[in-house]
N, C-alpha and C positions, 0 to 999 in steps of 0.2 A: 394803498395803491400808489405806485410811482407817479410823478408828474412828468409829462412829456411836452417838449417844445420842439417843433420841426421848423427849421429856418431855411427859407429858399426865396427865390425871386417871386414876384407876383404873376407867375405863369404856371402852367402845368409842368411840363418838362421832367427833369430828373427826380423830383420829389413826388411825382404823382402816384407811383406805385406804393410809396409809403402812406400817402393820404388814403389810398384805396384800402390798404391793410387796416388802418385805423377805423375806417368806415365799416368794413366787414366784421371786424372784431367788436365794434360798438364801444370802443375805448375813447374817452375824451382826451383831447390834446390841444395845445396852443399852436395854431397854424400861423406862424410869424412870417409875413411876406415883406420882402425888401423891394423897393422900386429900383430900377436899373440906374437911375441918376444918383441914388444914394450909395450904390455899391462901392465905387472905387475909393471914395474919400472917407466914408463913415463906417464901413463894415469889413472890407477885404482883409485888412491886417489882423482883425480879430478872429478870422476864420481858420480852422485847421487846414493846412496846405494852401491857404489863401483861396479856398474854393467853397462853393455851396453845392448841395445841401449839407446841413449837419443836424444832428438830433441831440438835444439835451435831455438827459434822464436824471432827475433829481440833482441837477447841476453838473453831472458828468457829460462829457462831449464825445459823440461818435460821428465820424465823417465817412464819406463815400456812399453814394446812393444805394448800391447793391448791398453793402455791408449793413446799412440801416434797414433796408427791406428784409434781409435775412434775419437780422436781430429781432425785429418786430414780429415776424412770422413765428419765430421760435418762442418768443415771450407770450404770444397770444394763442399758442398751440395750433397754428395753421400750417405746419410743415409736414404733416402726415404722421402716421403711426408706425411706419417701417421705413427702412432705407430706400425702398423703391418709391414710395410716396414722397419722401423727402427729395429724392432726385427729380421727381416730377415738378415739385414746387420750385426747385432751383431752375429747372428748364423754363418755367413760366416767367420768373424774374429776369432771366437772361434774354428771353424773347422780347419782353417788354423793353429792355434796354436797347436791343437791336432795332426795334421799331422806332423808338425815340431818336436813335442815332440817324436813321434815314430821314426822319421828319425834320431834322434841323435844316436841311436844304430848303424845305418849304417855308419854315418859320423865318429864316433870314433873307429870303428872296423878296425884293420889293416890286419887281415887274409882274403884273397880274397875269400876263400871257405865259411867262415862265413858270409861275405857280401852277397854272392849269397843266402845263406839260409835266411838271414834277408829280402832280397828283395822278396823272395818267401813266406814270412810270417810265417816261421816255428820257428822263434826265437823272435818274437815281444811279448811284454808282454801285 
């Protein structure tokens, strides 16, 4: 069995759908989490495209969150048995990404009142 190492910040965010896929598949992996203050000086230059997340599979590196999720789903036979079911799994991955994209406004907001407003949907774009 291959060894997997998923590298991302110590938050949910863009690696969360891959973490969920590992959990559903029951496949062990190393969940390597980087603290934000370590990122610019210790890790950024080592990362593909200078970005996180990335996945190491037996030392080979795959970047981009949706590519990682789709790869894992195919590896663990979670993509469906026919083209239609595969399309449905792609839809779920893309929707998860859309939700995370909207939630970034909440995560990066420091004003508690604005956070409530974002959760109520009045400040989402």
